[in-house]
C-alpha positions in Angstrom: 9.7 -23.5 -23.7 7.7 -26.1 -25.5 3.9 -26.5 -25.6 2.3 -29.2 -23.5 2.4 -32.7 -24.9 0.1 -35.6 -24.2 2.0 -36.6 -21.1 1.7 -33.1 -19.7 -2.1 -33.1 -20.3 -2.5 -36.4 -18.4 -2.6 -34.6 -14.9 -5.5 -32.4 -16.2 -7.5 -35.5 -17.3 -6.9 -37.1 -13.9 -7.9 -33.9 -12.1 -11.1 -33.8 -14.1 -11.9 -37.5 -13.4 -11.2 -36.9 -9.7 -13.4 -33.9 -9.6 -16.2 -35.8 -11.3 -15.9 -38.7 -8.8 -16.0 -36.3 -5.8 -19.0 -34.6 -7.2 -20.7 -37.9 -7.9 -20.2 -39.1 -4.3 -21.5 -35.8 -2.9 -18.2 -34.7 -1.3 -17.9 -31.7 -3.6 -20.2 -29.6 -5.7 -19.6 -27.8 -9.0 -20.1 -24.6 -7.1 -17.2 -25.5 -4.7 -14.9 -26.1 -7.7 -16.1 -22.9 -9.4 -15.4 -20.9 -6.2 -11.8 -22.3 -6.0 -11.2 -21.5 -9.6 -12.6 -18.0 -9.2 -10.5 -17.5 -6.1 -7.3 -18.2 -8.0 -8.3 -16.4 -11.2 -9.8 -13.3 -9.6 -8.5 -12.9 -6.1 -5.2 -14.9 -5.9 -4.1 -14.4 -9.4 -2.2 -12.2 -11.8 -5.0 -9.7 -11.7 -3.9 -8.8 -8.2 -0.4 -8.2 -9.3 -1.7 -6.2 -12.3 -3.6 -4.0 -9.8 -0.4 -3.4 -7.8 1.5 -2.5 -10.9 -1.2 -0.2 -12.2 -1.4 1.6 -8.9 2.4 2.0 -8.9 2.3 3.4 -12.4 -0.5 5.9 -11.4 0.6 6.9 -8.0 4.2 7.9 -7.4 3.8 7.8 -3.6 2.5 4.2 -3.8 5.3 3.3 -6.1 7.8 4.5 -3.5 6.1 2.5 -0.8 6.0 -0.6 -3.0 9.8 -0.4 -3.7 10.5 0.3 0.0 8.4 -2.5 1.4 6.5 -4.7 -1.1 4.7 -6.7 1.6 3.2 -3.6 3.3 2.3 -1.9 0.0 0.4 -4.9 -1.4 -1.4 -5.2 2.0 -2.7 -1.7 1.4 -4.6 -3.2 -1.5 -5.8 -6.2 0.5 -3.3 -8.7 -0.8 -0.9 -10.8 1.2 -0.4 -14.2 2.7 2.3 -16.7 3.5 3.8 -16.5 0.0 4.3 -12.8 0.3 5.6 -12.5 3.9 8.8 -10.9 2.5 8.0 -9.5 -1.0 10.7 -7.4 -2.7 9.7 -5.4 -5.7 12.4 -4.7 -8.4 11.7 -2.0 -11.0 12.6 -2.3 -14.7 14.1 0.8 -16.2 15.4 1.7 -19.7 18.8 0.3 -18.7 18.0 -2.5 -16.2 15.7 -5.5 -16.8 14.8 -7.8 -13.9 14.1 -11.5 -14.2 12.8 -13.7 -11.4 13.5 -17.4 -10.9 13.6 -19.9 -8.1 16.7 -22.0 -8.7 15.9 -24.6 -6.0 12.2 -25.2 -6.5 9.3 -22.9 -7.4 9.0 -20.2 -4.7 6.5 -17.7 -6.1 4.3 -14.9 -4.8 0.9 -16.6 -5.3 -1.1 -13.8 -3.8 -0.1 -11.4 -6.6 0.7 -13.8 -9.4 -1.7 -16.7 -9.0 -0.5 -20.2 -9.7 3.0 -20.5 -11.2 3.2 -21.3 -14.9 4.5 -24.8 -15.7 7.7 -23.4 -17.3 8.6 -21.5 -14.1 9.1 -24.9 -12.4 11.0 -26.4 -15.3 14.7 -27.2 -14.5 15.7 -25.8 -17.9 14.1 -22.4 -17.1 15.6 -22.4 -13.6 19.2 -23.1 -14.7 19.1 -21.1 -18.0 17.7 -18.0 -16.2 21.0 -17.8 -14.3 23.4 -19.1 -16.9 22.1 -17.4 -20.0 19.2 -15.0 -19.2 19.5 -13.0 -22.5 19.2 -16.2 -24.6 16.3 -17.4 -22.5 14.4 -14.1 -22.8 14.8 -14.2 -26.6 13.1 -17.6 -26.5 10.2 -15.9 -24.7 10.2 -13.3 -27.5 11.8 -10.6 -25.5 14.9 -9.1 -27.2 16.7 -6.6 -25.1 19.3 -4.1 -26.4 22.9 -5.0 -25.6 23.2 -2.0 -23.2 20.4 -3.3 -21.0 21.7 -5.0 -17.9 19.8 -8.1 -16.9 19.5 -8.7 -13.1 18.3 -12.2 -12.1 16.6 -12.5 -8.7 16.5 -15.9 -7.0 13.3 -16.3 -5.0 13.4 -18.4 -1.9 11.2 -19.5 1.0 12.4 -16.4 2.8 12.1 -13.8 0.0 9.9 -13.6 -3.0 10.3 -11.1 -5.9 8.0 -9.2 -8.2 9.1 -7.2 -11.2 7.6 -3.7 -11.5 7.6 -3.4 -15.3 8.4 -0.1 -16.9 5.2 1.7 -18.0 5.1 1.8 -21.8 4.9 5.3 -23.2 1.7 4.6 -25.3 -0.1 3.9 -22.0 0.6 7.4 -20.6 -3.0 8.7 -20.9 -4.7 5.7 -19.3 -6.1 5.7 -15.8 -5.4 3.0 -13.2 -8.4 0.8 -14.1 -7.5 0.8 -17.8 -3.8 0.1 -17.0 -4.6 -3.2 -15.3 -5.5 -4.9 -18.6 -2.0 -4.2 -20.0 -0.1 -5.9 -17.2 0.6 -9.6 -17.6 1.9 -12.3 -15.2 4.9 -12.8 -17.5 5.8 -9.1 -17.3 5.8 -9.3 -13.5 8.2 -12.3 -13.6 10.3 -10.5 -16.2 10.0 -12.8 -19.2 7.9 -10.2 -21.1 7.1 -6.5 -21.3 3.6 -5.0 -21.0 
């Protein structure tokens, strides 16, 4: 997927101008803005999903509960909300790689992945993930062996999906806290590996 061009940066400039105006008029403070940004970066962001994955990698009983009922398992860690009412977690293995897409819009489990990346909403990603997932993954830099089956999961308003990446062998000696740093949002969508 291509980098953002001038026309894609325009909303950012407008958002900054709107923020400055609201602050100038006393309707908002910089602390309010910082709190919202922190909320999405720290508490409603990919870090939450990374914590879920790290726990599943470290605790086989938690992993089993996560695969059985993703919504209940993430609630154990204090995560949840409307975007995760029905969360299904699909595990990657040596022979199966999972990829998540929302072909109709951009249904996405915000509570564990934060804001969706721009490319997730792009019509090209949404159609190619279904039509030619192997080629699409190559464009993201993920080349899978021919024997690896790719399963594409279509998120909807009723069901959201989260990929449980396979734990890389070099991370075997790390504890749960250290593992968090190795889990990315893209790995939990399925376009990358940790």
